[in-house]
C-alpha positions in Angstrom: 22.3 -11.6 46.6 23.5 -13.5 43.7 19.7 -13.6 42.8 19.6 -9.7 42.7 22.7 -8.7 40.8 21.5 -10.6 38.0 18.1 -8.9 37.6 20.4 -5.7 38.1 22.6 -6.6 35.2 19.7 -8.3 32.8 17.5 -5.1 33.3 20.6 -2.6 32.7 21.2 -4.7 29.4 18.0 -4.8 28.5 17.6 -0.6 29.3 20.8 -1.0 27.0 19.8 -2.4 24.1 16.1 -0.2 24.2 18.2 2.8 23.6 20.3 0.9 20.9 16.8 0.1 19.3 15.4 3.3 19.9 18.4 4.8 18.8 18.4 2.2 15.1 15.5 3.6 14.2 15.7 7.4 14.7 19.0 7.5 12.5 16.8 5.4 9.8 13.8 7.4 9.8 15.8 10.5 10.1 18.0 9.6 7.0 14.6 9.1 5.5 13.7 12.2 5.9 16.3 13.6 4.5 16.6 11.4 1.0 13.3 12.0 1.3 14.0 16.4 0.9 16.2 16.1 -0.9 14.1 16.1 -4.1 11.5 19.1 -3.1 11.3 20.5 -0.1 8.5 21.6 -0.6 6.2 18.4 -0.8 5.1 16.1 1.9 5.5 12.1 0.0 7.5 11.0 -3.0 7.2 7.1 -4.3 10.5 7.0 -6.3 9.6 3.9 -6.9 5.7 4.5 -9.1 5.3 1.0 -9.9 6.5 -0.6 -6.9 4.5 1.4 -4.3 1.8 1.3 -6.7 -0.8 -0.1 -3.6 0.8 2.0 -1.2 0.2 4.9 -3.3 -3.4 4.0 -3.9 -3.5 3.2 0.2 -2.3 6.3 1.5 -4.5 8.7 -0.2 -7.7 7.3 -0.5 -10.8 10.1 0.2 -7.9 12.7 0.9 -8.1 16.1 -1.2 -4.6 17.6 -2.5 -2.2 18.6 -5.1 0.4 16.2 -7.0 2.9 16.3 -9.1 5.0 13.8 -11.3 8.4 14.6 -11.6 10.4 13.6 -14.6 13.3 11.9 -13.3 15.3 12.4 -16.6 14.2 16.2 -18.2 13.2 17.1 -15.2 10.5 18.0 -16.6 7.3 18.5 -14.2 3.2 18.4 -13.9 0.7 20.1 -11.1 -2.5 17.9 -10.3 -5.4 18.3 -8.0 -7.8 16.0 -7.5 -10.6 16.1 -3.8 -9.9 12.1 -4.6 -6.2 11.5 -4.9 -6.2 7.6 -4.7 -9.2 8.1 -7.4 -7.6 10.3 -9.6 -3.7 8.2 -9.8 -5.3 4.5 -9.6 -6.1 6.5 -13.9 -2.2 7.8 -14.1 -1.5 4.2 -13.0 -3.4 2.4 -15.6 -1.8 1.9 -18.9 -4.9 0.9 -20.8 -5.9 4.4 -19.3 -3.6 6.4 -20.4 -3.1 5.1 -23.9 -7.2 5.7 -24.2 -7.3 9.5 -23.2 -3.8 10.0 -25.2 -4.6 8.1 -28.3 -8.0 11.3 -28.4 -6.9 13.9 -25.7 -3.3 15.8 -26.7 -2.2 15.1 -23.0 1.7 16.5 -22.6 1.9 13.7 -19.2 0.2 11.2 -20.2 2.3 10.6 -23.6 5.2 11.5 -21.5 4.2 8.4 -19.0 3.5 6.8 -22.1 7.1 7.4 -23.7 9.5 7.4 -20.1 7.9 5.2 -18.9 7.0 5.0 -14.7 10.1 4.0 -13.8 11.4 7.3 -15.2 9.5 9.1 -13.5 8.3 10.0 -9.4 5.9 10.8 -7.8 5.2 13.6 -5.2 2.2 14.5 -2.8 2.8 18.8 -3.0 0.3 19.3 -0.1 -2.7 17.6 1.5 -6.4 20.5 1.5 -10.1 21.1 2.0 -11.8 20.7 -1.7 -13.1 24.1 -0.2 -10.0 24.9 -1.5 -7.8 22.8 -4.0 -8.2 25.0 -7.0 -6.4 28.7 -5.3 -3.7 25.8 -3.3 -3.1 24.0 -7.4 -3.0 27.7 -8.5 -0.3 28.5 -6.4 1.7 25.1 -7.3 0.6 25.6 -10.3 2.6 30.0 -10.2 6.2 28.2 -7.7 6.4 25.1 -10.2 5.8 25.8 -13.7 5.8 22.8 -14.7 6.6 21.7 -18.2 3.4 19.0 -19.2 1.1 21.4 -18.2 -1.4 22.9 -21.2 -3.2 25.1 -19.2 -1.0 27.1 -16.9 -5.1 27.7 -15.1 -6.2 25.4 -12.3 -9.5 24.4 -12.9 -9.4 25.6 -16.4 -9.2 21.2 -17.7 -13.2 21.7 -16.0 -14.1 23.9 -18.5 -11.8 22.9 -21.2 -13.5 21.6 -24.4 -11.7 20.7 -28.1 -12.8 22.3 -30.8 -14.6 19.7 -33.4 -12.1 20.0 -35.8 -9.2 19.4 -33.0 -11.6 16.2 -31.8 -11.6 15.0 -35.8 -8.1 14.8 -36.2 -8.0 13.2 -32.8 -10.2 10.3 -34.0 -8.9 10.2 -38.0 -4.9 10.0 -36.4 -3.2 6.9 -37.2 -0.7 5.6 -34.5 2.8 4.4 -35.9 3.8 0.8 -35.8 7.1 2.7 -33.7 4.7 3.8 -31.7 2.6 1.3 -30.9 5.6 -0.3 -30.1 6.7 2.2 -27.5 4.0 2.0 -25.8 4.3 -1.8 -25.4 7.5 -0.5 -24.1 6.2 1.8 -21.0 3.7 -0.9 -20.1 6.3 -3.2 -19.2 8.7 0.0 -17.1 11.0 -0.7 -20.5 13.1 2.8 -21.1 13.4 4.1 -24.3 16.5 5.1 -26.2 17.2 9.0 -26.6 16.1 8.7 -30.6 12.8 6.8 -29.3 11.6 9.4 -26.8 12.2 12.3 -29.3 10.1 10.9 -31.9 
């Protein structure tokens, strides 16, 4: 009798513990979603700390096709892009060497902004995943909706056939990087926050 009573009490305690555990999990999950949607209700994933979650970003988006968005936490400016392999594309963005090399050749607003402000002042959003046959149309819809300031070309897919003139390329190649600019690049590499004056220059 006593043994059965003790067994019933233990079962009840286990049940309550299970309910509490499940409730705590649901609360945490809900809180995460609320925080998740505070930044962009239309984005399905938001990576707030890009450097810490770099590995997760690449794993989450391996072999996935979709639309991504970089958002400057300081001024709110953004860039919208797409890729049939997001992991591969984003790995380029997450390479300081790649950004530095490309920024010295092409006048990319988003590359220069990432180098000037540092990754810690940007968040990365996965706006949506889509079929690769429809990615250009979906990207165009998101560009029209978000009106991203860092996009030089406002027509999705236009960069595939975009070429700089010989004069512009010659200008990029002959461009001399100042000591201050090099210093800013080094600071961006380690995620340091630049002063407003440095960003303005």
